[in-house]
DRENROZA-29127 format. One record per residue (C-alpha): x, y, z. Coordinates in nm, 4 decimals, decimal comma, m for minus. Example, Ala and Ser with C-alpha at 12.3 -4.5 7.8 and 13.67 -1.06 7.14 Angstrom:
residues 2
<r x="1,2300" y="m0,4500" z="0,7800"/>
<r x="1,3670" y="m0,1060" z="0,7140"/>
//
This chain:
residues 395
<r x="4,1875" y="13,5951" z="15,6203"/>
<r x="4,4010" y="13,9561" z="15,5453"/>
<r x="4,3347" y="14,2729" z="15,7480"/>
<r x="4,0845" y="14,4428" z="15,5622"/>
<r x="4,2602" y="14,7874" z="15,5784"/>
<r x="4,5292" y="14,5891" z="15,3294"/>
<r x="4,2238" y="14,5615" z="15,0344"/>
<r x="4,3313" y="14,8792" z="14,9008"/>
<r x="4,7014" y="14,8724" z="14,8931"/>
<r x="4,9017" y="14,8475" z="14,5765"/>
<r x="5,1655" y="14,5597" z="14,4832"/>
<r x="5,4732" y="14,7694" z="14,6529"/>
<r x="5,2798" y="14,8281" z="14,9869"/>
<r x="5,1442" y="14,4672" z="15,0122"/>
<r x="5,4935" y="14,3348" z="14,9867"/>
<r x="5,6110" y="14,5611" z="15,3041"/>
<r x="5,2948" y="14,5483" z="15,5209"/>
<r x="5,0332" y="14,2913" z="15,4506"/>
<r x="4,9974" y="14,0570" z="15,7246"/>
<r x="5,1771" y="14,2843" z="15,9731"/>
<r x="5,0937" y="14,1748" z="16,3216"/>
<r x="5,2553" y="14,3947" z="16,6181"/>
<r x="5,2855" y="14,2652" z="16,9647"/>
<r x="5,1832" y="14,4819" z="17,2499"/>
<r x="5,5532" y="14,6316" z="17,2254"/>
<r x="5,4876" y="14,8056" z="16,8979"/>
<r x="5,7943" y="14,7034" z="16,6922"/>
<r x="5,8620" y="14,8376" z="16,3570"/>
<r x="5,9708" y="14,5089" z="16,2382"/>
<r x="5,8040" y="14,1888" z="16,2560"/>
<r x="5,7975" y="14,0095" z="16,5517"/>
<r x="5,9926" y="13,6915" z="16,5973"/>
<r x="5,8357" y="13,4199" z="16,7808"/>
<r x="6,1117" y="13,1566" z="16,8445"/>
<r x="5,8872" y="12,9645" z="17,0517"/>
<r x="5,7690" y="12,5549" z="16,9883"/>
<r x="5,4417" y="12,6052" z="17,2378"/>
<r x="5,2073" y="12,8451" z="17,3946"/>
<r x="5,0574" y="12,8476" z="17,7657"/>
<r x="4,7380" y="12,8823" z="17,8710"/>
<r x="4,5634" y="13,0563" z="18,1895"/>
<r x="4,3086" y="12,7835" z="18,2728"/>
<r x="4,2659" y="12,4175" z="18,1931"/>
<r x="3,9097" y="12,5361" z="18,0031"/>
<r x="4,1163" y="12,7395" z="17,7920"/>
<r x="4,3560" y="12,4845" z="17,6823"/>
<r x="4,0539" y="12,2456" z="17,6018"/>
<r x="3,8852" y="12,5102" z="17,3779"/>
<r x="4,2013" y="12,5775" z="17,2142"/>
<r x="4,2429" y="12,2062" z="17,0922"/>
<r x="3,8521" y="12,1256" z="16,9839"/>
<r x="3,8386" y="12,4532" z="16,7710"/>
<r x="3,6111" y="12,6587" z="17,0326"/>
<r x="3,8914" y="12,9353" z="17,0731"/>
<r x="4,1066" y="13,0394" z="16,7910"/>
<r x="4,4569" y="13,0745" z="16,8837"/>
<r x="4,7991" y="12,9387" z="16,8510"/>
<r x="4,8696" y="12,6472" z="17,0456"/>
<r x="5,1923" y="12,4791" z="16,9039"/>
<r x="5,4416" y="12,5864" z="16,6660"/>
<r x="5,4144" y="12,2627" z="16,4101"/>
<r x="5,0571" y="12,3559" z="16,3811"/>
<r x="5,0761" y="12,7521" z="16,3562"/>
<r x="5,3072" y="13,0256" z="16,4596"/>
<r x="5,2762" y="13,3971" z="16,4792"/>
<r x="5,5658" y="13,4918" z="16,2590"/>
<r x="5,4878" y="13,2005" z="16,0265"/>
<r x="5,1151" y="13,3442" z="15,9779"/>
<r x="5,2644" y="13,6824" z="15,9073"/>
<r x="5,4580" y="13,5231" z="15,5922"/>
<r x="5,1502" y="13,3370" z="15,5177"/>
<r x="4,9178" y="13,5969" z="15,5174"/>
<r x="5,1465" y="13,8464" z="15,3291"/>
<r x="5,2019" y="13,5860" z="15,0303"/>
<r x="4,8284" y="13,5294" z="15,0060"/>
<r x="4,7726" y="13,8933" z="14,9809"/>
<r x="5,0401" y="13,8972" z="14,7172"/>
<r x="4,9202" y="13,5937" z="14,5402"/>
<r x="4,5292" y="13,7134" z="14,5589"/>
<r x="4,4830" y="13,3892" z="14,7562"/>
<r x="4,2410" y="13,2983" z="14,9886"/>
<r x="4,4785" y="13,1581" z="15,2250"/>
<r x="4,8418" y="13,0222" z="15,2531"/>
<r x="5,0629" y="12,7302" z="15,4515"/>
<r x="5,3837" y="12,7422" z="15,4756"/>
<r x="5,6620" y="12,4365" z="15,4967"/>
<r x="6,0170" y="12,3704" z="15,5623"/>
<r x="6,1235" y="12,3497" z="15,2022"/>
<r x="5,9713" y="12,3879" z="14,8265"/>
<r x="5,9642" y="12,0295" z="14,8053"/>
<r x="5,7671" y="11,9487" z="15,1227"/>
<r x="5,5075" y="12,1884" z="14,9644"/>
<r x="5,4993" y="12,0075" z="14,6421"/>
<r x="5,4425" y="11,6914" z="14,8458"/>
<r x="5,1923" y="11,8240" z="15,0632"/>
<r x="4,9931" y="11,9523" z="14,7847"/>
<r x="4,9483" y="11,6433" z="14,6083"/>
<r x="4,9355" y="11,3981" z="14,8501"/>
<r x="4,6769" y="11,5531" z="15,0941"/>
<r x="4,4325" y="11,5006" z="14,8531"/>
<r x="4,4982" y="11,1563" z="14,6431"/>
<r x="4,3756" y="10,8021" z="14,7632"/>
<r x="4,4554" y="10,4705" z="14,6188"/>
<r x="4,2858" y="10,3828" z="14,3061"/>
<r x="4,2965" y="10,7861" z="14,1912"/>
<r x="4,4282" y="10,9261" z="13,9325"/>
<r x="4,7048" y="11,2042" z="13,8731"/>
<r x="4,8375" y="11,3663" z="13,5368"/>
<r x="5,1355" y="11,5827" z="13,5452"/>
<r x="5,3341" y="11,7375" z="13,2615"/>
<r x="5,6658" y="11,5591" z="13,1884"/>
<r x="5,9085" y="11,8183" z="13,2169"/>
<r x="5,9235" y="11,8727" z="13,5740"/>
<r x="6,1883" y="11,9007" z="13,8659"/>
<r x="6,3680" y="11,6097" z="13,9342"/>
<r x="6,2583" y="11,5599" z="14,3073"/>
<r x="5,9026" y="11,6696" z="14,1687"/>
<r x="5,9291" y="11,3769" z="13,8958"/>
<r x="6,0201" y="11,1301" z="14,1636"/>
<r x="5,7147" y="11,2255" z="14,3456"/>
<r x="5,5010" y="11,1651" z="14,0716"/>
<r x="5,6771" y="10,8656" z="13,9031"/>
<r x="5,7885" y="10,6812" z="14,2006"/>
<r x="5,6384" y="10,7573" z="14,5240"/>
<r x="5,2726" y="10,8019" z="14,4004"/>
<r x="5,2623" y="10,4610" z="14,2276"/>
<r x="5,3863" y="10,3020" z="14,5524"/>
<r x="5,0585" y="10,3700" z="14,7154"/>
<r x="4,8354" y="10,2595" z="14,4154"/>
<r x="4,8158" y="10,6020" z="14,2460"/>
<r x="4,7746" y="10,6043" z="13,8722"/>
<r x="5,0208" y="10,8544" z="13,7214"/>
<r x="5,0019" y="10,9587" z="13,3642"/>
<r x="5,2814" y="11,2151" z="13,2361"/>
<r x="5,2184" y="11,4397" z="12,9184"/>
<r x="5,4015" y="11,6744" z="12,7025"/>
<r x="5,2652" y="11,9859" z="12,8849"/>
<r x="5,2973" y="12,2203" z="12,5447"/>
<r x="5,0744" y="11,9694" z="12,3537"/>
<r x="4,6644" y="12,0517" z="12,4245"/>
<r x="4,5717" y="11,7062" z="12,2487"/>
<r x="4,7770" y="11,5223" z="12,4818"/>
<r x="4,5940" y="11,6688" z="12,7793"/>
<r x="4,2352" y="11,6397" z="12,6144"/>
<r x="4,3474" y="11,2598" z="12,5637"/>
<r x="4,4832" y="11,2197" z="12,9417"/>
<r x="4,1984" y="11,4091" z="13,1111"/>
<r x="3,9256" y="11,2546" z="12,8936"/>
<r x="3,9051" y="11,0047" z="13,2398"/>
<r x="3,8225" y="11,1378" z="13,5713"/>
<r x="4,1191" y="11,2847" z="13,7678"/>
<r x="4,1989" y="11,3723" z="14,1299"/>
<r x="4,4701" y="11,6320" z="14,0456"/>
<r x="4,7026" y="11,7886" z="13,7673"/>
<r x="5,0533" y="11,9199" z="13,8427"/>
<r x="5,2369" y="12,1360" z="13,6389"/>
<r x="5,5893" y="12,3618" z="13,6335"/>
<r x="5,5410" y="12,6750" z="13,3820"/>
<r x="5,7878" y="12,7735" z="13,3115"/>
<r x="5,9350" y="12,4424" z="13,3149"/>
<r x="6,2816" y="12,3503" z="13,4760"/>
<r x="6,5264" y="12,3861" z="13,3089"/>
<r x="6,3852" y="12,3860" z="12,9665"/>
<r x="6,1501" y="12,6770" z="13,0377"/>
<r x="5,8289" y="12,5084" z="12,8352"/>
<r x="5,5439" y="12,7373" z="12,8694"/>
<r x="5,2090" y="12,5656" z="12,9794"/>
<r x="4,8913" y="12,7294" z="12,8788"/>
<r x="4,7099" y="12,7558" z="13,2130"/>
<r x="4,3658" y="12,8583" z="13,1661"/>
<r x="4,3335" y="12,5600" z="12,8773"/>
<r x="4,4728" y="12,2978" z="13,1155"/>
<r x="4,2462" y="12,4198" z="13,4251"/>
<r x="3,9137" y="12,4038" z="13,2312"/>
<r x="4,0345" y="12,0420" z="13,1086"/>
<r x="4,1059" y="11,9607" z="13,4822"/>
<r x="3,8008" y="12,0995" z="13,6127"/>
<r x="3,5969" y="11,9160" z="13,3437"/>
<r x="3,7673" y="11,5819" z="13,4948"/>
<r x="3,6780" y="11,6576" z="13,8400"/>
<r x="4,0257" y="11,7359" z="13,9585"/>
<r x="4,2332" y="12,0567" z="14,0990"/>
<r x="4,5143" y="12,2000" z="13,9483"/>
<r x="4,8197" y="12,2867" z="14,1054"/>
<r x="5,0822" y="12,4772" z="13,9423"/>
<r x="5,4688" y="12,5274" z="14,0770"/>
<r x="5,5099" y="12,8848" z="13,9603"/>
<r x="5,8724" y="12,9162" z="14,1175"/>
<r x="6,0230" y="13,0371" z="13,8136"/>
<r x="5,7694" y="13,3053" z="13,7408"/>
<r x="5,7602" y="13,4126" z="14,1085"/>
<r x="5,4327" y="13,5683" z="14,2610"/>
<r x="5,4803" y="13,8914" z="14,0348"/>
<r x="5,5208" y="13,7526" z="13,6979"/>
<r x="5,2384" y="13,5112" z="13,6616"/>
<r x="4,8834" y="13,4653" z="13,8371"/>
<r x="4,8149" y="13,1032" z="13,8019"/>
<r x="4,4801" y="13,1587" z="13,9998"/>
<r x="4,3502" y="13,4485" z="13,8076"/>
<r x="4,3849" y="13,2052" z="13,5057"/>
<r x="4,1676" y="12,9073" z="13,6398"/>
<r x="4,4153" y="12,6940" z="13,8791"/>
<r x="4,3158" y="12,6359" z="14,1988"/>
<r x="4,6718" y="12,5623" z="14,3998"/>
<r x="4,9663" y="12,7345" z="14,3666"/>
<r x="5,3221" y="12,6258" z="14,5083"/>
<r x="5,6555" y="12,7827" z="14,5763"/>
<r x="6,0076" y="12,6953" z="14,7045"/>
<r x="6,0497" y="13,0125" z="14,8805"/>
<r x="6,4055" y="12,9461" z="14,8985"/>
<r x="6,4344" y="13,0850" z="14,5360"/>
<r x="6,3315" y="13,4502" z="14,4509"/>
<r x="6,1069" y="13,5092" z="14,7765"/>
<r x="6,4273" y="13,4828" z="14,9844"/>
<r x="6,6590" y="13,5481" z="14,7153"/>
<r x="6,9700" y="13,5913" z="14,8790"/>
<r x="7,0929" y="13,2309" z="14,9655"/>
<r x="6,9802" y="13,2148" z="15,3245"/>
<r x="6,7561" y="12,9993" z="15,3987"/>
<r x="6,4724" y="12,7361" z="15,3131"/>
<r x="6,1148" y="12,7365" z="15,2713"/>
<r x="5,7808" y="12,6718" z="15,0779"/>
<r x="5,4581" y="12,7486" z="15,0217"/>
<r x="5,1147" y="12,6284" z="14,9349"/>
<r x="4,8358" y="12,8878" z="14,8446"/>
<r x="4,4521" y="12,8124" z="14,7150"/>
<r x="4,0746" y="12,8568" z="14,8506"/>
<r x="3,9928" y="12,8466" z="15,2353"/>
<r x="3,8315" y="12,5296" z="15,1727"/>
<r x="4,1368" y="12,3533" z="15,0386"/>
<r x="4,3819" y="12,5000" z="15,2596"/>
<r x="4,1393" y="12,4382" z="15,6165"/>
<r x="3,9710" y="12,0942" z="15,5379"/>
<r x="4,2276" y="11,8951" z="15,3082"/>
<r x="4,5676" y="12,0420" z="15,3279"/>
<r x="4,6056" y="12,1627" z="15,7190"/>
<r x="4,4997" y="11,8385" z="15,8921"/>
<r x="4,8010" y="11,6823" z="15,6596"/>
<r x="5,0654" y="11,9100" z="15,7297"/>
<r x="4,9505" y="11,9444" z="16,1130"/>
<r x="4,9970" y="11,5375" z="16,1675"/>
<r x="5,2667" y="11,5135" z="15,9353"/>
<r x="5,4751" y="11,8107" z="16,0262"/>
<r x="5,6861" y="11,9806" z="15,7530"/>
<r x="5,6760" y="12,2730" z="15,9397"/>
<r x="5,8388" y="12,5943" z="15,8495"/>
<r x="6,0411" y="12,7470" z="16,1570"/>
<r x="5,9964" y="13,1140" z="16,2801"/>
<r x="6,3411" y="13,2070" z="16,2231"/>
<r x="6,3108" y="13,1415" z="15,8648"/>
<r x="5,9698" y="13,2605" z="15,8244"/>
<r x="6,0795" y="13,6252" z="15,9472"/>
<r x="6,3609" y="13,5922" z="15,6877"/>
<r x="6,1305" y="13,5337" z="15,3932"/>
<r x="5,9186" y="13,8129" z="15,5300"/>
<r x="6,2206" y="14,0405" z="15,4760"/>
<r x="6,2842" y="13,8709" z="15,1596"/>
<r x="5,9375" y="13,9990" z="15,0577"/>
<r x="6,0154" y="14,3437" z="15,1410"/>
<r x="6,2294" y="14,3785" z="14,8364"/>
<r x="6,0824" y="14,1025" z="14,5820"/>
<r x="5,9758" y="14,3776" z="14,3311"/>
<r x="6,2858" y="14,5347" z="14,3418"/>
<r x="6,4947" y="14,2209" z="14,3091"/>
<r x="6,2795" y="14,0472" z="14,0308"/>
<r x="6,2677" y="14,3656" z="13,8045"/>
<r x="6,6324" y="14,3700" z="13,8097"/>
<r x="6,6488" y="13,9804" z="13,7564"/>
<r x="6,4146" y="14,0324" z="13,4895"/>
<r x="6,6351" y="14,3277" z="13,2860"/>
<r x="6,9635" y="14,1423" z="13,3448"/>
<r x="6,8049" y="13,8108" z="13,2089"/>
<r x="6,7104" y="13,9555" z="12,8773"/>
<r x="7,0431" y="14,0908" z="12,7968"/>
<r x="7,1995" y="13,7585" z="12,8925"/>
<r x="6,9488" y="13,5787" z="12,6728"/>
<r x="7,0121" y="13,8149" z="12,3693"/>
<r x="7,3730" y="13,7484" z="12,4095"/>
<r x="7,3719" y="13,3757" z="12,4356"/>
<r x="7,1507" y="13,3476" z="12,1481"/>
<r x="7,3589" y="13,5160" z="11,9299"/>
<r x="7,7019" y="13,3554" z="12,0258"/>
<r x="7,8585" y="13,1073" z="11,8006"/>
<r x="7,9483" y="12,8772" z="12,0454"/>
<r x="7,5802" y="12,8205" z="12,1825"/>
<r x="7,3736" y="12,5726" z="11,9750"/>
<r x="7,0444" y="12,7145" z="12,1370"/>
<r x="6,8659" y="12,9504" z="12,3919"/>
<r x="6,5877" y="12,8656" z="12,6124"/>
<r x="6,4251" y="13,1715" z="12,7272"/>
<r x="6,0532" y="13,2662" z="12,6674"/>
<r x="6,1460" y="13,6135" z="12,5709"/>
<r x="6,3195" y="13,5282" z="12,2723"/>
<r x="6,0983" y="13,5505" z="11,9651"/>
<r x="6,1881" y="13,2074" z="11,8448"/>
<r x="6,1029" y="13,0372" z="12,1685"/>
<r x="5,7930" y="12,7947" z="12,0873"/>
<r x="5,5738" y="12,9459" z="12,3499"/>
<r x="5,6865" y="13,3009" z="12,3057"/>
<r x="5,3297" y="13,4383" z="12,2476"/>
<r x="5,1847" y="13,2341" z="12,5200"/>
<r x="5,4522" y="13,3534" z="12,7565"/>
<r x="5,3582" y="13,7084" z="12,6529"/>
<r x="4,9814" y="13,6776" z="12,7130"/>
<r x="5,0328" y="13,4699" z="13,0611"/>
<r x="5,3096" y="13,6490" z="13,2209"/>
<r x="5,4135" y="14,0061" z="13,2956"/>
<r x="5,8005" y="13,9435" z="13,2435"/>
<r x="6,0248" y="13,6673" z="13,1336"/>
<r x="6,2049" y="13,5702" z="13,4871"/>
<r x="6,5630" y="13,5413" z="13,5314"/>
<r x="6,6393" y="13,1662" z="13,4304"/>
<r x="6,8073" y="13,1318" z="13,0767"/>
<r x="6,9325" y="12,7948" z="12,9513"/>
<r x="7,1494" y="12,7031" z="12,6246"/>
<r x="7,2979" y="12,4373" z="12,5094"/>
<r x="7,6664" y="12,4052" z="12,4206"/>
<r x="7,7928" y="12,2923" z="12,0725"/>
<r x="8,0211" y="12,0521" z="12,2165"/>
<r x="7,7921" y="11,8568" z="12,4330"/>
<r x="7,8839" y="11,7690" z="12,7925"/>
<r x="8,2496" y="11,8357" z="12,7378"/>
<r x="8,1675" y="12,1998" z="12,6145"/>
<r x="7,9181" y="12,2562" z="12,8944"/>
<r x="8,2001" y="12,1427" z="13,1925"/>
<r x="8,4658" y="12,3684" z="12,9855"/>
<r x="8,2152" y="12,6735" z="13,0288"/>
<r x="8,1251" y="12,6193" z="13,3740"/>
<r x="8,4885" y="12,5408" z="13,4779"/>
<r x="8,6276" y="12,8912" z="13,2975"/>
<r x="8,3761" y="13,1085" z="13,4780"/>
<r x="8,5130" y="13,3362" z="13,7298"/>
<r x="8,2245" y="13,5659" z="13,8475"/>
<r x="7,8991" y="13,3129" z="13,7755"/>
<r x="7,9091" y="13,0069" z="14,0468"/>
<r x="7,8479" y="12,6746" z="13,9957"/>
<r x="7,5416" y="12,5688" z="14,2038"/>
<r x="7,2142" y="12,3980" z="14,1722"/>
<r x="6,9898" y="12,6643" z="14,3443"/>
<r x="6,8349" y="12,9320" z="14,1526"/>
<r x="6,6562" y="13,2926" z="14,2054"/>
<r x="6,9465" y="13,4214" z="14,4424"/>
<r x="7,1361" y="13,7339" z="14,4094"/>
<r x="7,4364" y="13,6431" z="14,2698"/>
<r x="7,4273" y="13,4734" z="13,9227"/>
<r x="7,4183" y="13,0427" z="13,9525"/>
<r x="7,4739" y="12,8131" z="13,6779"/>
<r x="7,4344" y="12,4163" z="13,6763"/>
<r x="7,4310" y="12,1442" z="13,4593"/>
<r x="7,1261" y="11,9864" z="13,4642"/>
<r x="7,1955" y="11,6180" z="13,3202"/>
<r x="7,4679" y="11,5723" z="13,5961"/>
<r x="7,2899" y="11,7406" z="13,8719"/>
<r x="6,9135" y="11,7967" z="13,9445"/>
<r x="6,8010" y="11,5585" z="13,6805"/>
<r x="7,0854" y="11,3128" z="13,7355"/>
<r x="6,8615" y="11,0241" z="13,8818"/>
<r x="6,6546" y="10,9931" z="13,5571"/>
<r x="6,7009" y="10,7577" z="13,2816"/>
<r x="6,9279" y="10,9339" z="12,9718"/>
<r x="6,5839" y="10,8538" z="12,7418"/>
<r x="6,3711" y="11,0542" z="13,0039"/>
<r x="6,6083" y="11,3352" z="13,0180"/>
<r x="6,5884" y="11,3782" z="12,6238"/>
<r x="6,2095" y="11,3556" z="12,6345"/>
<r x="6,2116" y="11,6551" z="12,8530"/>
<r x="6,4631" y="11,8042" z="12,6366"/>
<r x="6,7469" y="11,7928" z="12,8401"/>
<r x="7,0816" y="11,7095" z="12,6436"/>
<r x="7,4150" y="11,6520" z="12,7852"/>
<r x="7,4974" y="11,9892" z="12,6598"/>
<r x="7,2679" y="12,1674" z="12,8285"/>
<r x="7,3203" y="12,4483" z="13,0882"/>
<r x="7,0772" y="12,6396" z="13,3369"/>
<r x="7,1738" y="12,9936" z="13,4372"/>
<r x="6,9923" y="13,1972" z="13,7042"/>
<r x="7,0909" y="13,5519" z="13,5988"/>
<r x="7,1791" y="13,7494" z="13,9127"/>
<r x="7,1781" y="14,0949" z="14,0391"/>
<r x="7,5359" y="14,1919" z="13,9523"/>
<r x="7,6050" y="14,4690" z="13,6928"/>
<r x="7,4713" y="14,2836" z="13,3617"/>
<r x="7,7949" y="14,4190" z="13,1838"/>
<r x="8,0128" y="14,1689" z="13,4275"/>
<r x="7,7613" y="13,9023" z="13,3877"/>
<r x="7,7968" y="13,9132" z="12,9976"/>
<r x="8,1960" y="13,9674" z="13,0446"/>
<r x="8,2485" y="13,6649" z="13,2332"/>
<r x="7,9942" y="13,4555" z="12,9786"/>
<r x="8,2042" y="13,5962" z="12,6790"/>
<r x="8,5137" y="13,4728" z="12,8290"/>
<r x="8,4166" y="13,1175" z="12,9248"/>
<r x="8,2465" y="13,0503" z="12,5829"/>
<r x="8,5536" y="13,1639" z="12,3917"/>
<r x="8,5340" y="13,3996" z="12,0630"/>
//
C-alpha cells in the first residue's frame, strides 16, 4: 500500500514524508485537492472506474488524493496494512464497530469508556438486537467469563477516559480471538507513538485525529486502521454508503500535524510527568491518576506496553464538586474545555461534561466522582503550568 521507498525510513522521517503523492507541478507541500468529484476521458473509463477494473479516484466521498496521503502516512506510522479516515473520532468508533455486527451477535466492551462510546455500546447497539456486555477492563477474570461465548468484536480504551485505566491488550486480544472476534482499541490517549496495539495482538485501532494528531485545536478528524481485508471488504463499503467522509482540507491540516507529532508528544509527556508529580504531592488533591506514578494500579503494565505516559493527568479534589469547580474557576492560564491533546493546557470536569448523560451509579462504577478533574497538559512552559495549578489549588 505504501511506497516501498519508505520501508527503511525511521519514525521521524515517516511522520514527514510517508504517503507523499506529488502532482505534476512538483510541489514541496502536500497538494490540497478541494474537489467533490473527478472527470473521465471516456464513458468506458467511467464504467471501468465504477466496476473496479480501473483503480482511480471517482468521488471524494469514496476516496480523495489528499485524504489518501493522510491515510497512507498514518498507516505507515502505526504499522498497519491500511487506513481509512473519517470526519470525526466518533465516526471512526461508530463505523469500526457497526460495519461488522449484525442482529443476534454479541459485543463485549470495557466499562470505562468515553461518554459517546458508552452511548454507542449501551444505547445504539441494543436497538439493533446486538447483545452488549460491559466488563471491568482491568479484571482479566471478567474478560475470561465474558468471552467464554462467541463474540463478534471487543472494544476497549486504554488508557481510558478519564480515569486512565490500563488494559492488558495482549491478554484481551488472545481471549477475543479465541471467542472468534476482532479486538478494537481506541488508542487516542496513547497516540500512535506511545502504544502499538496491532503489535500487541489487536486487530483494529481507532483515533480521534482531532486530538494529538492535529493537536492545535484547528479541525476534526478520525481514523480506522487494520488489516487490508477488513478495511477493503468490511469497512470500506460501510463508509462509502454511509458517508462519514473526512474533508480534504482537514486531511491536509492533519498531514501537517503529523509532521510535528513526535516533537509535540515528547514535550507533552515531559510536562505531564512533572504535573503528575506535583499534583500527587499536593494537600488539596485526594488522588492523582497517571500511569507514570508508582501507585497507579496498572503502573507495571503501562510501563510494559507503552513507551511513554501520555499527557493526560486526572486528579480528585478533596472537596468534591465544589472543590473541583473552585479549582477550574481560579485557573488563569489553563483553559476550561472538553477537548484534549491540544498545544494549550485544557481542563474539564467529567461528571458534568463528557460523562454528564450517564447515571450517577454508572459514573461511580467507572471511577468518575464529582470531584474528579481531567487535565490535558499542553506545550506551555511547565513552570507556568505548575504555577497556575498551584494558585488554583491554594496552599
